[in-house]
C-alpha positions as CSV (number, residue, x, y, z in Angstrom):
1,Q,78.2,-15.3,-31.3
2,L,75.3,-13.5,-33.0
3,Q,73.0,-15.8,-35.1
4,A,70.8,-14.0,-37.6
5,S,67.9,-15.8,-39.3
6,G,64.6,-15.1,-40.9
7,G,65.6,-13.8,-44.3
8,G,64.1,-15.0,-47.6
9,L,62.4,-14.0,-50.8
10,V,59.2,-12.0,-50.5
11,Q,57.1,-9.9,-52.9
12,A,56.9,-6.2,-52.7
13,G,54.4,-5.2,-50.0
14,G,55.1,-8.3,-48.0
15,S,56.6,-8.8,-44.5
16,L,59.5,-10.7,-42.9
17,R,60.7,-10.9,-39.4
18,L,64.4,-11.2,-38.8
19,S,65.8,-12.7,-35.5
20,C,69.2,-12.3,-33.9
21,A,70.0,-14.7,-31.1
22,A,73.0,-14.3,-28.8
23,N,73.9,-14.8,-25.2
24,R,72.6,-12.3,-22.7
25,R,76.0,-10.6,-22.1
26,I,76.3,-9.6,-25.8
27,L,72.6,-8.6,-26.2
28,G,73.0,-6.5,-23.0
29,L,75.6,-4.2,-24.6
30,N,74.7,-0.6,-25.0
31,V,73.8,-0.7,-28.7
32,V,72.2,-3.6,-30.5
33,G,70.7,-3.4,-33.9
34,W,70.7,-4.2,-37.6
35,Y,72.7,-3.0,-40.6
36,R,72.3,-4.0,-44.2
37,Q,74.4,-4.1,-47.3
38,A,73.1,-4.1,-50.8
39,P,75.2,-5.2,-53.8
40,G,77.6,-2.4,-54.8
41,K,76.6,-0.2,-51.8
42,Q,78.1,0.5,-48.4
43,R,76.8,-1.1,-45.3
44,E,74.2,1.1,-43.7
45,L,72.3,1.3,-40.4
46,V,68.8,0.0,-40.5
47,A,67.7,0.3,-36.9
48,D,69.2,0.0,-33.4
49,I,68.2,0.1,-29.7
50,R,70.4,2.2,-27.4
51,S,70.6,1.7,-23.7
52,G,67.8,-0.9,-23.9
53,R,65.2,1.8,-24.5
54,Y,65.8,4.2,-27.4
55,S,65.1,3.1,-30.9
56,N,66.7,4.7,-33.9
57,Y,65.7,4.1,-37.5
58,A,67.1,5.0,-40.9
59,D,64.8,7.4,-42.7
60,S,64.1,4.9,-45.5
61,V,62.5,2.4,-43.1
62,K,60.7,4.6,-40.6
63,G,57.1,3.6,-40.3
64,R,57.7,0.2,-42.0
65,F,60.3,-1.5,-39.8
66,T,60.2,-2.1,-36.0
67,I,63.1,-3.3,-33.9
68,S,62.5,-5.0,-30.6
69,R,64.4,-7.0,-28.0
70,D,63.2,-9.9,-25.9
71,I,65.6,-10.3,-23.0
72,E,64.0,-13.6,-21.8
73,K,64.7,-15.1,-25.2
74,N,68.0,-13.4,-25.7
75,T,66.8,-12.3,-29.1
76,V,66.6,-9.1,-31.1
77,Y,64.0,-8.8,-33.8
78,L,63.5,-6.7,-36.9
79,Q,59.9,-6.7,-38.1
80,M,59.8,-5.5,-41.7
81,N,56.5,-4.6,-43.3
82,S,55.6,-3.0,-46.6
83,L,58.9,-4.3,-48.1
84,E,60.2,-2.7,-51.2
85,P,62.7,-3.9,-53.8
86,E,65.1,-1.3,-52.4
87,D,65.2,-3.3,-49.2
88,T,67.0,-6.1,-50.9
89,A,70.2,-6.7,-49.0
90,V,72.2,-8.8,-46.6
91,Y,71.1,-7.9,-43.1
92,Y,73.5,-8.1,-40.2
93,C,72.8,-7.9,-36.6
94,T,75.3,-6.2,-34.4
95,A,76.0,-5.4,-30.7
96,R,78.6,-2.9,-29.5
97,Q,79.8,-1.0,-26.5
98,G,83.0,0.8,-26.2
99,N,85.7,-1.4,-27.7
100,L,83.4,-4.4,-28.0
101,N,81.9,-4.8,-31.4
102,Y,80.1,-8.0,-32.5
103,W,78.6,-8.9,-35.9
104,G,76.4,-11.8,-37.0
105,Q,76.9,-13.7,-40.2
106,G,74.1,-11.9,-42.2
107,T,70.9,-13.1,-43.6
108,Q,69.7,-12.4,-47.2
109,V,66.5,-10.5,-47.8
110,T,65.3,-10.3,-51.4
111,V,62.2,-8.4,-52.3
112,S,60.8,-9.0,-55.8
113,S,58.8,-6.3,-57.6
């Protein structure tokens, strides 16, 4: 129900834009955003949008990543600039509200040094 895309291999300092498409009902939930999981590490929050307006970022990506939502296209984006090898992970989009919790299938981002 959440389709993530846009991952790939990029050199350090480069950019990628991830997209997450879903139906309007799911993307209209209170919290939509992105998590990531690197090998051997726990899944962590990257960025999310709350109540359609308030953006929240992990300290490690502040100033480099931007989350946005296009209601007309039923898509949430994660623009990632100045990528670092430490950003290498599988990125998952998510939407949740109350007992509802949806996860996409994940898209691999690999940043080479």
